[in-house]
PDB file of the backbone (N, CA, C, O) and the ligand in Angstrom, with CONECT records:
HET     ZN  A 101       1
ATOM      1  N   UNK A   1     -26.691 -72.234 -22.709  1.00  0.00           N
ATOM      2  CA  UNK A   1     -26.725 -73.273 -21.678  1.00  0.00           C
ATOM      3  C   UNK A   1     -25.296 -73.600 -21.225  1.00  0.00           C
ATOM      4  O   UNK A   1     -24.395 -73.770 -22.046  1.00  0.00           O
ATOM      5  N   UNK A   2     -25.113 -73.681 -19.935  1.00  0.00           N
ATOM      6  CA  UNK A   2     -23.792 -73.978 -19.388  1.00  0.00           C
ATOM      7  C   UNK A   2     -23.710 -75.472 -19.079  1.00  0.00           C
ATOM      8  O   UNK A   2     -24.594 -76.028 -18.428  1.00  0.00           O
ATOM      9  N   UNK A   3     -22.658 -76.108 -19.544  1.00  0.00           N
ATOM     10  CA  UNK A   3     -22.517 -77.543 -19.322  1.00  0.00           C
ATOM     11  C   UNK A   3     -21.997 -77.825 -17.921  1.00  0.00           C
ATOM     12  O   UNK A   3     -21.448 -76.952 -17.249  1.00  0.00           O
ATOM     13  N   UNK A   4     -22.184 -79.059 -17.508  1.00  0.00           N
ATOM     14  CA  UNK A   4     -21.707 -79.490 -16.185  1.00  0.00           C
ATOM     15  C   UNK A   4     -20.194 -79.303 -16.053  1.00  0.00           C
ATOM     16  O   UNK A   4     -19.693 -78.893 -15.006  1.00  0.00           O
ATOM     17  N   UNK A   5     -19.477 -79.612 -17.141  1.00  0.00           N
ATOM     18  CA  UNK A   5     -18.030 -79.442 -17.133  1.00  0.00           C
ATOM     19  C   UNK A   5     -17.645 -77.998 -16.898  1.00  0.00           C
ATOM     20  O   UNK A   5     -16.729 -77.694 -16.133  1.00  0.00           O
ATOM     21  N   UNK A   6     -18.362 -77.118 -17.570  1.00  0.00           N
ATOM     22  CA  UNK A   6     -18.079 -75.693 -17.417  1.00  0.00           C
ATOM     23  C   UNK A   6     -18.308 -75.267 -15.974  1.00  0.00           C
ATOM     24  O   UNK A   6     -17.509 -74.531 -15.394  1.00  0.00           O
ATOM     25  N   UNK A   7     -19.395 -75.733 -15.413  1.00  0.00           N
ATOM     26  CA  UNK A   7     -19.714 -75.371 -14.029  1.00  0.00           C
ATOM     27  C   UNK A   7     -18.603 -75.837 -13.095  1.00  0.00           C
ATOM     28  O   UNK A   7     -18.176 -75.106 -12.201  1.00  0.00           O
ATOM     29  N   UNK A   8     -18.148 -77.053 -13.314  1.00  0.00           N
ATOM     30  CA  UNK A   8     -17.086 -77.585 -12.463  1.00  0.00           C
ATOM     31  C   UNK A   8     -15.818 -76.753 -12.600  1.00  0.00           C
ATOM     32  O   UNK A   8     -15.139 -76.459 -11.617  1.00  0.00           O
ATOM     33  N   UNK A   9     -15.515 -76.383 -13.837  1.00  0.00           N
ATOM     34  CA  UNK A   9     -14.314 -75.576 -14.052  1.00  0.00           C
ATOM     35  C   UNK A   9     -14.458 -74.200 -13.419  1.00  0.00           C
ATOM     36  O   UNK A   9     -13.521 -73.674 -12.818  1.00  0.00           O
ATOM     37  N   UNK A  10     -15.642 -73.631 -13.563  1.00  0.00           N
ATOM     38  CA  UNK A  10     -15.878 -72.320 -12.961  1.00  0.00           C
ATOM     39  C   UNK A  10     -15.705 -72.420 -11.446  1.00  0.00           C
ATOM     40  O   UNK A  10     -15.059 -71.586 -10.812  1.00  0.00           O
ATOM     41  N   UNK A  11     -16.304 -73.465 -10.896  1.00  0.00           N
ATOM     42  CA  UNK A  11     -16.268 -73.633  -9.446  1.00  0.00           C
ATOM     43  C   UNK A  11     -14.831 -73.773  -8.954  1.00  0.00           C
ATOM     44  O   UNK A  11     -14.473 -73.243  -7.902  1.00  0.00           O
ATOM     45  N   UNK A  12     -14.017 -74.485  -9.715  1.00  0.00           N
ATOM     46  CA  UNK A  12     -12.629 -74.694  -9.317  1.00  0.00           C
ATOM     47  C   UNK A  12     -11.786 -73.438  -9.464  1.00  0.00           C
ATOM     48  O   UNK A  12     -10.938 -73.157  -8.617  1.00  0.00           O
ATOM     49  N   UNK A  13     -12.008 -72.695 -10.513  1.00  0.00           N
ATOM     50  CA  UNK A  13     -11.087 -71.630 -10.877  1.00  0.00           C
ATOM     51  C   UNK A  13     -11.595 -70.229 -10.578  1.00  0.00           C
ATOM     52  O   UNK A  13     -10.803 -69.291 -10.488  1.00  0.00           O
ATOM     53  N   UNK A  14     -12.894 -70.076 -10.424  1.00  0.00           N
ATOM     54  CA  UNK A  14     -13.462 -68.739 -10.437  1.00  0.00           C
ATOM     55  C   UNK A  14     -13.106 -67.917  -9.213  1.00  0.00           C
ATOM     56  O   UNK A  14     -13.159 -68.387  -8.076  1.00  0.00           O
ATOM     57  N   UNK A  15     -12.747 -66.692  -9.484  1.00  0.00           N
ATOM     58  CA  UNK A  15     -12.707 -65.689  -8.433  1.00  0.00           C
ATOM     59  C   UNK A  15     -14.071 -65.013  -8.453  1.00  0.00           C
ATOM     60  O   UNK A  15     -14.523 -64.522  -9.487  1.00  0.00           O
ATOM     61  N   UNK A  16     -14.712 -64.996  -7.298  1.00  0.00           N
ATOM     62  CA  UNK A  16     -16.076 -64.460  -7.239  1.00  0.00           C
ATOM     63  C   UNK A  16     -16.138 -63.029  -7.784  1.00  0.00           C
ATOM     64  O   UNK A  16     -17.100 -62.660  -8.458  1.00  0.00           O
ATOM     65  N   UNK A  17     -15.107 -62.223  -7.489  1.00  0.00           N
ATOM     66  CA  UNK A  17     -15.164 -60.817  -7.907  1.00  0.00           C
ATOM     67  C   UNK A  17     -15.061 -60.683  -9.422  1.00  0.00           C
ATOM     68  O   UNK A  17     -15.567 -59.722 -10.003  1.00  0.00           O
ATOM     69  N   UNK A  18     -14.391 -61.668 -10.070  1.00  0.00           N
ATOM     70  CA  UNK A  18     -14.285 -61.622 -11.526  1.00  0.00           C
ATOM     71  C   UNK A  18     -15.576 -62.087 -12.190  1.00  0.00           C
ATOM     72  O   UNK A  18     -16.015 -61.519 -13.190  1.00  0.00           O
ATOM     73  N   UNK A  19     -16.182 -63.138 -11.614  1.00  0.00           N
ATOM     74  CA  UNK A  19     -17.439 -63.650 -12.164  1.00  0.00           C
ATOM     75  C   UNK A  19     -18.538 -62.591 -12.022  1.00  0.00           C
ATOM     76  O   UNK A  19     -19.222 -62.256 -12.989  1.00  0.00           O
ATOM     77  N   UNK A  20     -18.690 -62.081 -10.818  1.00  0.00           N
ATOM     78  CA  UNK A  20     -19.721 -61.080 -10.578  1.00  0.00           C
ATOM     79  C   UNK A  20     -19.413 -59.798 -11.350  1.00  0.00           C
ATOM     80  O   UNK A  20     -20.314 -59.123 -11.849  1.00  0.00           O
ATOM     81  N   UNK A  21     -18.115 -59.478 -11.437  1.00  0.00           N
ATOM     82  CA  UNK A  21     -17.689 -58.267 -12.124  1.00  0.00           C
ATOM     83  C   UNK A  21     -18.045 -58.237 -13.604  1.00  0.00           C
ATOM     84  O   UNK A  21     -18.087 -57.169 -14.214  1.00  0.00           O
ATOM     85  N   UNK A  22     -18.302 -59.410 -14.182  1.00  0.00           N
ATOM     86  CA  UNK A  22     -18.764 -59.462 -15.568  1.00  0.00           C
ATOM     87  C   UNK A  22     -20.187 -58.937 -15.715  1.00  0.00           C
ATOM     88  O   UNK A  22     -20.593 -58.517 -16.799  1.00  0.00           O
ATOM     89  N   UNK A  23     -20.942 -58.964 -14.613  1.00  0.00           N
ATOM     90  CA  UNK A  23     -22.363 -58.601 -14.665  1.00  0.00           C
ATOM     91  C   UNK A  23     -22.690 -57.358 -13.847  1.00  0.00           C
ATOM     92  O   UNK A  23     -23.642 -56.637 -14.145  1.00  0.00           O
ATOM     93  N   UNK A  24     -21.897 -57.120 -12.822  1.00  0.00           N
ATOM     94  CA  UNK A  24     -22.202 -56.050 -11.880  1.00  0.00           C
ATOM     95  C   UNK A  24     -20.982 -55.149 -11.745  1.00  0.00           C
ATOM     96  O   UNK A  24     -19.851 -55.622 -11.636  1.00  0.00           O
ATOM     97  N   UNK A  25     -21.230 -53.848 -11.754  1.00  0.00           N
ATOM     98  CA  UNK A  25     -20.133 -52.918 -11.525  1.00  0.00           C
ATOM     99  C   UNK A  25     -19.843 -52.857 -10.028  1.00  0.00           C
ATOM    100  O   UNK A  25     -20.700 -52.463  -9.236  1.00  0.00           O
ATOM    101  N   UNK A  26     -18.640 -53.246  -9.652  1.00  0.00           N
ATOM    102  CA  UNK A  26     -18.286 -53.357  -8.240  1.00  0.00           C
ATOM    103  C   UNK A  26     -17.308 -52.264  -7.831  1.00  0.00           C
ATOM    104  O   UNK A  26     -16.393 -51.901  -8.571  1.00  0.00           O
ATOM    105  N   UNK A  27     -17.538 -51.755  -6.622  1.00  0.00           N
ATOM    106  CA  UNK A  27     -16.596 -50.789  -6.049  1.00  0.00           C
ATOM    107  C   UNK A  27     -16.016 -51.375  -4.779  1.00  0.00           C
ATOM    108  O   UNK A  27     -16.712 -52.033  -4.005  1.00  0.00           O
ATOM    109  N   UNK A  28     -14.746 -51.130  -4.576  1.00  0.00           N
ATOM    110  CA  UNK A  28     -14.086 -51.658  -3.401  1.00  0.00           C
ATOM    111  C   UNK A  28     -14.532 -50.892  -2.160  1.00  0.00           C
ATOM    112  O   UNK A  28     -14.571 -49.662  -2.149  1.00  0.00           O
ATOM    113  N   UNK A  29     -14.866 -51.648  -1.119  1.00  0.00           N
ATOM    114  CA  UNK A  29     -15.191 -51.026   0.167  1.00  0.00           C
ATOM    115  C   UNK A  29     -14.582 -51.886   1.266  1.00  0.00           C
ATOM    116  O   UNK A  29     -15.129 -52.925   1.636  1.00  0.00           O
ATOM    117  N   UNK A  30     -13.453 -51.441   1.776  1.00  0.00           N
ATOM    118  CA  UNK A  30     -12.710 -52.256   2.725  1.00  0.00           C
ATOM    119  C   UNK A  30     -12.182 -53.492   2.024  1.00  0.00           C
ATOM    120  O   UNK A  30     -11.606 -53.410   0.939  1.00  0.00           O
ATOM    121  N   UNK A  31     -12.387 -54.655   2.666  1.00  0.00           N
ATOM    122  CA  UNK A  31     -11.938 -55.897   2.035  1.00  0.00           C
ATOM    123  C   UNK A  31     -12.973 -56.406   1.046  1.00  0.00           C
ATOM    124  O   UNK A  31     -12.676 -57.276   0.228  1.00  0.00           O
ATOM    125  N   UNK A  32     -14.200 -55.864   1.115  1.00  0.00           N
ATOM    126  CA  UNK A  32     -15.284 -56.334   0.253  1.00  0.00           C
ATOM    127  C   UNK A  32     -15.448 -55.443  -0.970  1.00  0.00           C
ATOM    128  O   UNK A  32     -14.856 -54.369  -1.076  1.00  0.00           O
ATOM    129  N   UNK A  33     -16.273 -55.932  -1.884  1.00  0.00           N
ATOM    130  CA  UNK A  33     -16.671 -55.142  -3.044  1.00  0.00           C
ATOM    131  C   UNK A  33     -18.175 -54.965  -2.971  1.00  0.00           C
ATOM    132  O   UNK A  33     -18.902 -55.847  -2.513  1.00  0.00           O
ATOM    133  N   UNK A  34     -18.627 -53.811  -3.429  1.00  0.00           N
ATOM    134  CA  UNK A  34     -20.028 -53.459  -3.285  1.00  0.00           C
ATOM    135  C   UNK A  34     -20.592 -53.021  -4.630  1.00  0.00           C
ATOM    136  O   UNK A  34     -19.941 -52.302  -5.387  1.00  0.00           O
ATOM    137  N   UNK A  35     -21.810 -53.465  -4.913  1.00  0.00           N
ATOM    138  CA  UNK A  35     -22.437 -53.061  -6.168  1.00  0.00           C
ATOM    139  C   UNK A  35     -23.951 -53.153  -6.084  1.00  0.00           C
ATOM    140  O   UNK A  35     -24.510 -53.546  -5.060  1.00  0.00           O
ATOM    141  N   UNK A  36     -24.604 -52.781  -7.181  1.00  0.00           N
ATOM    142  CA  UNK A  36     -26.061 -52.880  -7.251  1.00  0.00           C
ATOM    143  C   UNK A  36     -26.449 -54.329  -7.521  1.00  0.00           C
ATOM    144  O   UNK A  36     -25.920 -54.958  -8.437  1.00  0.00           O
ATOM    145  N   UNK A  37     -27.366 -54.849  -6.728  1.00  0.00           N
ATOM    146  CA  UNK A  37     -27.775 -56.241  -6.840  1.00  0.00           C
ATOM    147  C   UNK A  37     -28.451 -56.509  -8.183  1.00  0.00           C
ATOM    148  O   UNK A  37     -29.357 -55.776  -8.579  1.00  0.00           O
ATOM    149  N   UNK A  38     -28.010 -57.564  -8.889  1.00  0.00           N
ATOM    150  CA  UNK A  38     -28.643 -57.908 -10.167  1.00  0.00           C
ATOM    151  C   UNK A  38     -29.935 -58.698  -9.986  1.00  0.00           C
ATOM    152  O   UNK A  38     -30.642 -58.954 -10.961  1.00  0.00           O
ATOM    153  N   UNK A  39     -30.251 -59.087  -8.758  1.00  0.00           N
ATOM    154  CA  UNK A  39     -31.400 -59.959  -8.519  1.00  0.00           C
ATOM    155  C   UNK A  39     -32.626 -59.212  -8.011  1.00  0.00           C
ATOM    156  O   UNK A  39     -33.723 -59.770  -7.998  1.00  0.00           O
ATOM    157  N   UNK A  40     -32.462 -57.979  -7.599  1.00  0.00           N
ATOM    158  CA  UNK A  40     -33.624 -57.168  -7.252  1.00  0.00           C
ATOM    159  C   UNK A  40     -33.318 -55.715  -7.596  1.00  0.00           C
ATOM    160  O   UNK A  40     -32.165 -55.327  -7.786  1.00  0.00           O
ATOM    161  N   UNK A  41     -34.370 -54.938  -7.669  1.00  0.00           N
ATOM    162  CA  UNK A  41     -34.244 -53.553  -8.093  1.00  0.00           C
ATOM    163  C   UNK A  41     -33.828 -52.680  -6.916  1.00  0.00           C
ATOM    164  O   UNK A  41     -34.528 -52.634  -5.905  1.00  0.00           O
ATOM    165  N   UNK A  42     -32.713 -51.996  -7.034  1.00  0.00           N
ATOM    166  CA  UNK A  42     -32.287 -51.128  -5.936  1.00  0.00           C
ATOM    167  C   UNK A  42     -31.493 -49.954  -6.472  1.00  0.00           C
ATOM    168  O   UNK A  42     -30.888 -50.022  -7.542  1.00  0.00           O
ATOM    169  N   UNK A  43     -31.509 -48.871  -5.701  1.00  0.00           N
ATOM    170  CA  UNK A  43     -30.768 -47.669  -6.080  1.00  0.00           C
ATOM    171  C   UNK A  43     -29.530 -47.494  -5.221  1.00  0.00           C
ATOM    172  O   UNK A  43     -28.563 -46.847  -5.623  1.00  0.00           O
ATOM    173  N   UNK A  44     -29.573 -48.087  -4.021  1.00  0.00           N
ATOM    174  CA  UNK A  44     -28.430 -48.041  -3.116  1.00  0.00           C
ATOM    175  C   UNK A  44     -27.792 -49.413  -3.069  1.00  0.00           C
ATOM    176  O   UNK A  44     -28.468 -50.393  -2.755  1.00  0.00           O
ATOM    177  N   UNK A  45     -26.499 -49.511  -3.375  1.00  0.00           N
ATOM    178  CA  UNK A  45     -25.852 -50.825  -3.433  1.00  0.00           C
ATOM    179  C   UNK A  45     -25.898 -51.566  -2.098  1.00  0.00           C
ATOM    180  O   UNK A  45     -25.480 -51.037  -1.068  1.00  0.00           O
ATOM    181  N   UNK A  46     -26.410 -52.792  -2.130  1.00  0.00           N
ATOM    182  CA  UNK A  46     -26.384 -53.630  -0.924  1.00  0.00           C
ATOM    183  C   UNK A  46     -25.874 -55.021  -1.277  1.00  0.00           C
ATOM    184  O   UNK A  46     -26.012 -55.967  -0.501  1.00  0.00           O
ATOM    185  N   UNK A  47     -25.289 -55.123  -2.448  1.00  0.00           N
ATOM    186  CA  UNK A  47     -24.783 -56.402  -2.931  1.00  0.00           C
ATOM    187  C   UNK A  47     -23.288 -56.476  -2.631  1.00  0.00           C
ATOM    188  O   UNK A  47     -22.487 -55.747  -3.217  1.00  0.00           O
ATOM    189  N   UNK A  48     -22.927 -57.365  -1.713  1.00  0.00           N
ATOM    190  CA  UNK A  48     -21.555 -57.476  -1.236  1.00  0.00           C
ATOM    191  C   UNK A  48     -20.852 -58.680  -1.828  1.00  0.00           C
ATOM    192  O   UNK A  48     -21.427 -59.764  -1.927  1.00  0.00           O
ATOM    193  N   UNK A  49     -19.593 -58.478  -2.224  1.00  0.00           N
ATOM    194  CA  UNK A  49     -18.765 -59.586  -2.672  1.00  0.00           C
ATOM    195  C   UNK A  49     -17.565 -59.664  -1.737  1.00  0.00           C
ATOM    196  O   UNK A  49     -16.873 -58.673  -1.502  1.00  0.00           O
ATOM    197  N   UNK A  50     -17.336 -60.855  -1.213  1.00  0.00           N
ATOM    198  CA  UNK A  50     -16.220 -61.086  -0.306  1.00  0.00           C
ATOM    199  C   UNK A  50     -15.159 -61.941  -1.003  1.00  0.00           C
ATOM    200  O   UNK A  50     -15.302 -63.161  -1.086  1.00  0.00           O
ATOM    201  N   UNK A  51     -14.090 -61.302  -1.507  1.00  0.00           N
ATOM    202  CA  UNK A  51     -13.071 -62.039  -2.266  1.00  0.00           C
ATOM    203  C   UNK A  51     -12.294 -63.020  -1.391  1.00  0.00           C
ATOM    204  O   UNK A  51     -11.758 -64.004  -1.899  1.00  0.00           O
ATOM    205  N   UNK A  52     -12.227 -62.770  -0.099  1.00  0.00           N
ATOM    206  CA  UNK A  52     -11.473 -63.649   0.794  1.00  0.00           C
ATOM    207  C   UNK A  52     -12.190 -64.985   0.948  1.00  0.00           C
ATOM    208  O   UNK A  52     -11.576 -66.046   0.839  1.00  0.00           O
ATOM    209  N   UNK A  53     -13.493 -64.924   1.201  1.00  0.00           N
ATOM    210  CA  UNK A  53     -14.281 -66.151   1.347  1.00  0.00           C
ATOM    211  C   UNK A  53     -14.830 -66.642   0.010  1.00  0.00           C
ATOM    212  O   UNK A  53     -15.399 -67.730  -0.071  1.00  0.00           O
ATOM    213  N   UNK A  54     -14.654 -65.822  -1.058  1.00  0.00           N
ATOM    214  CA  UNK A  54     -15.100 -66.176  -2.403  1.00  0.00           C
ATOM    215  C   UNK A  54     -16.626 -66.354  -2.480  1.00  0.00           C
ATOM    216  O   UNK A  54     -17.128 -67.271  -3.129  1.00  0.00           O
ATOM    217  N   UNK A  55     -17.330 -65.469  -1.812  1.00  0.00           N
ATOM    218  CA  UNK A  55     -18.794 -65.539  -1.803  1.00  0.00           C
ATOM    219  C   UNK A  55     -19.396 -64.156  -2.048  1.00  0.00           C
ATOM    220  O   UNK A  55     -18.719 -63.134  -1.930  1.00  0.00           O
ATOM    221  N   UNK A  56     -20.702 -64.149  -2.397  1.00  0.00           N
ATOM    222  CA  UNK A  56     -21.430 -62.898  -2.488  1.00  0.00           C
ATOM    223  C   UNK A  56     -22.632 -62.969  -1.561  1.00  0.00           C
ATOM    224  O   UNK A  56     -23.095 -64.051  -1.200  1.00  0.00           O
ATOM    225  N   UNK A  57     -23.128 -61.803  -1.185  1.00  0.00           N
ATOM    226  CA  UNK A  57     -24.315 -61.739  -0.333  1.00  0.00           C
ATOM    227  C   UNK A  57     -25.007 -60.412  -0.571  1.00  0.00           C
ATOM    228  O   UNK A  57     -24.389 -59.349  -0.521  1.00  0.00           O
ATOM    229  N   UNK A  58     -26.314 -60.496  -0.834  1.00  0.00           N
ATOM    230  CA  UNK A  58     -27.093 -59.273  -0.968  1.00  0.00           C
ATOM    231  C   UNK A  58     -27.869 -59.040   0.319  1.00  0.00           C
ATOM    232  O   UNK A  58     -28.625 -59.902   0.766  1.00  0.00           O
ATOM    233  N   UNK A  59     -27.676 -57.874   0.906  1.00  0.00           N
ATOM    234  CA  UNK A  59     -28.367 -57.565   2.146  1.00  0.00           C
ATOM    235  C   UNK A  59     -29.748 -56.976   1.886  1.00  0.00           C
ATOM    236  O   UNK A  59     -30.508 -56.709   2.817  1.00  0.00           O
ATOM    237  N   UNK A  60     -30.061 -56.778   0.604  1.00  0.00           N
ATOM    238  CA  UNK A  60     -31.389 -56.298   0.246  1.00  0.00           C
ATOM    239  C   UNK A  60     -32.375 -57.438   0.093  1.00  0.00           C
ATOM    240  O   UNK A  60     -33.444 -57.423   0.703  1.00  0.00           O
ATOM    241  N   UNK A  61     -32.024 -58.432  -0.721  1.00  0.00           N
ATOM    242  CA  UNK A  61     -32.965 -59.523  -0.990  1.00  0.00           C
ATOM    243  C   UNK A  61     -32.510 -60.835  -0.367  1.00  0.00           C
ATOM    244  O   UNK A  61     -33.244 -61.822  -0.411  1.00  0.00           O
ATOM    245  N   UNK A  62     -31.312 -60.865   0.213  1.00  0.00           N
ATOM    246  CA  UNK A  62     -30.870 -62.044   0.948  1.00  0.00           C
ATOM    247  C   UNK A  62     -30.204 -63.111   0.109  1.00  0.00           C
ATOM    248  O   UNK A  62     -29.801 -64.147   0.638  1.00  0.00           O
ATOM    249  N   UNK A  63     -30.079 -62.883  -1.190  1.00  0.00           N
ATOM    250  CA  UNK A  63     -29.422 -63.885  -2.016  1.00  0.00           C
ATOM    251  C   UNK A  63     -27.924 -63.902  -1.729  1.00  0.00           C
ATOM    252  O   UNK A  63     -27.305 -62.870  -1.470  1.00  0.00           O
ATOM    253  N   UNK A  64     -27.357 -65.121  -1.783  1.00  0.00           N
ATOM    254  CA  UNK A  64     -25.935 -65.236  -1.523  1.00  0.00           C
ATOM    255  C   UNK A  64     -25.422 -66.578  -1.971  1.00  0.00           C
ATOM    256  O   UNK A  64     -26.201 -67.487  -2.257  1.00  0.00           O
ATOM    257  N   UNK A  65     -24.106 -66.706  -2.034  1.00  0.00           N
ATOM    258  CA  UNK A  65     -23.513 -67.982  -2.420  1.00  0.00           C
ATOM    259  C   UNK A  65     -22.154 -67.794  -3.040  1.00  0.00           C
ATOM    260  O   UNK A  65     -21.483 -66.785  -2.825  1.00  0.00           O
ATOM    261  N   UNK A  66     -21.753 -68.795  -3.824  1.00  0.00           N
ATOM    262  CA  UNK A  66     -20.449 -68.733  -4.480  1.00  0.00           C
ATOM    263  C   UNK A  66     -20.620 -68.384  -5.960  1.00  0.00           C
ATOM    264  O   UNK A  66     -21.710 -68.028  -6.408  1.00  0.00           O
ATOM    265  N   UNK A  67     -19.515 -68.493  -6.707  1.00  0.00           N
ATOM    266  CA  UNK A  67     -19.539 -68.094  -8.110  1.00  0.00           C
ATOM    267  C   UNK A  67     -20.557 -68.907  -8.919  1.00  0.00           C
ATOM    268  O   UNK A  67     -21.235 -68.368  -9.794  1.00  0.00           O
ATOM    269  N   UNK A  68     -20.659 -70.202  -8.621  1.00  0.00           N
ATOM    270  CA  UNK A  68     -21.605 -71.048  -9.345  1.00  0.00           C
ATOM    271  C   UNK A  68     -23.047 -70.642  -9.019  1.00  0.00           C
ATOM    272  O   UNK A  68     -23.891 -70.550  -9.911  1.00  0.00           O
ATOM    273  N   UNK A  69     -23.315 -70.403  -7.740  1.00  0.00           N
ATOM    274  CA  UNK A  69     -24.652 -69.946  -7.351  1.00  0.00           C
ATOM    275  C   UNK A  69     -25.027 -68.666  -8.080  1.00  0.00           C
ATOM    276  O   UNK A  69     -26.163 -68.486  -8.518  1.00  0.00           O
ATOM    277  N   UNK A  70     -24.038 -67.778  -8.199  1.00  0.00           N
ATOM    278  CA  UNK A  70     -24.296 -66.500  -8.849  1.00  0.00           C
ATOM    279  C   UNK A  70     -24.715 -66.704 -10.299  1.00  0.00           C
ATOM    280  O   UNK A  70     -25.701 -66.130 -10.762  1.00  0.00           O
ATOM    281  N   UNK A  71     -23.947 -67.535 -11.010  1.00  0.00           N
ATOM    282  CA  UNK A  71     -24.237 -67.768 -12.427  1.00  0.00           C
ATOM    283  C   UNK A  71     -25.583 -68.473 -12.584  1.00  0.00           C
ATOM    284  O   UNK A  71     -26.365 -68.149 -13.478  1.00  0.00           O
ATOM    285  N   UNK A  72     -25.842 -69.445 -11.702  1.00  0.00           N
ATOM    286  CA  UNK A  72     -27.131 -70.145 -11.731  1.00  0.00           C
ATOM    287  C   UNK A  72     -28.287 -69.172 -11.580  1.00  0.00           C
ATOM    288  O   UNK A  72     -29.244 -69.196 -12.354  1.00  0.00           O
ATOM    289  N   UNK A  73     -28.183 -68.315 -10.570  1.00  0.00           N
ATOM    290  CA  UNK A  73     -29.228 -67.333 -10.319  1.00  0.00           C
ATOM    291  C   UNK A  73     -29.372 -66.410 -11.517  1.00  0.00           C
ATOM    292  O   UNK A  73     -30.474 -66.088 -11.960  1.00  0.00           O
ATOM    293  N   UNK A  74     -28.211 -65.995 -12.025  1.00  0.00           N
ATOM    294  CA  UNK A  74     -28.217 -65.011 -13.088  1.00  0.00           C
ATOM    295  C   UNK A  74     -28.803 -65.593 -14.371  1.00  0.00           C
ATOM    296  O   UNK A  74     -29.517 -64.898 -15.094  1.00  0.00           O
ATOM    297  N   UNK A  75     -28.515 -66.833 -14.656  1.00  0.00           N
ATOM    298  CA  UNK A  75     -28.990 -67.478 -15.884  1.00  0.00           C
ATOM    299  C   UNK A  75     -30.315 -68.195 -15.655  1.00  0.00           C
ATOM    300  O   UNK A  75     -30.885 -68.761 -16.588  1.00  0.00           O
ATOM    301  N   UNK A  76     -30.808 -68.174 -14.417  1.00  0.00           N
ATOM    302  CA  UNK A  76     -31.980 -68.967 -14.037  1.00  0.00           C
ATOM    303  C   UNK A  76     -31.772 -70.433 -14.418  1.00  0.00           C
ATOM    304  O   UNK A  76     -32.655 -71.129 -14.919  1.00  0.00           O
ATOM    305  N   UNK A  77     -30.553 -70.836 -14.144  1.00  0.00           N
ATOM    306  CA  UNK A  77     -30.130 -72.157 -14.520  1.00  0.00           C
ATOM    307  C   UNK A  77     -30.204 -73.063 -13.296  1.00  0.00           C
ATOM    308  O   UNK A  77     -29.684 -72.726 -12.232  1.00  0.00           O
ATOM    309  N   UNK A  78     -30.852 -74.209 -13.453  1.00  0.00           N
ATOM    310  CA  UNK A  78     -30.989 -75.125 -12.326  1.00  0.00           C
ATOM    311  C   UNK A  78     -29.866 -76.149 -12.336  1.00  0.00           C
ATOM    312  O   UNK A  78     -29.717 -76.945 -13.263  1.00  0.00           O
ATOM    313  N   UNK A  79     -29.104 -76.098 -11.294  1.00  0.00           N
ATOM    314  CA  UNK A  79     -27.948 -76.985 -11.160  1.00  0.00           C
ATOM    315  C   UNK A  79     -28.358 -78.177 -10.304  1.00  0.00           C
ATOM    316  O   UNK A  79     -28.760 -77.994  -9.155  1.00  0.00           O
ATOM    317  N   UNK A  80     -28.267 -79.381 -10.833  1.00  0.00           N
ATOM    318  CA  UNK A  80     -28.713 -80.548 -10.062  1.00  0.00           C
ATOM    319  C   UNK A  80     -27.891 -80.732  -8.791  1.00  0.00           C
ATOM    320  O   UNK A  80     -26.661 -80.705  -8.820  1.00  0.00           O
ATOM    321  N   UNK A  81     -28.585 -80.916  -7.692  1.00  0.00           N
ATOM    322  CA  UNK A  81     -27.897 -81.107  -6.403  1.00  0.00           C
ATOM    323  C   UNK A  81     -27.279 -82.491  -6.337  1.00  0.00           C
ATOM    324  O   UNK A  81     -27.853 -83.478  -6.797  1.00  0.00           O
ATOM    325  N   UNK A  82     -26.083 -82.533  -5.746  1.00  0.00           N
ATOM    326  CA  UNK A  82     -25.412 -83.814  -5.609  1.00  0.00           C
ATOM    327  C   UNK A  82     -25.723 -84.420  -4.261  1.00  0.00           C
ATOM    328  O   UNK A  82     -25.246 -85.512  -3.950  1.00  0.00           O
TER     329      UNK A  82
HETATM  330 ZN    ZN A 101     -30.571 -58.276  -3.948  1.00  0.00          ZN2+
END
């Protein structure tokens, strides 16, 4: 279980490519990074990470967000909305 403090720290400090890179093997493609989406089954990478905007977006299943969203989705962790 991830604590609220941890989430806040992650949100403040996290580089999206490092957070996602812990779970997904990413390859550089232009300014973005590309990998296999961890949220749906695919053989062709459609999971994009944008280090400049610090966000991810999957063009296969439509999931996207920041580092905290990624961890929430990945852990099936519900983060209370403020
Ligand atoms: Zn996907």
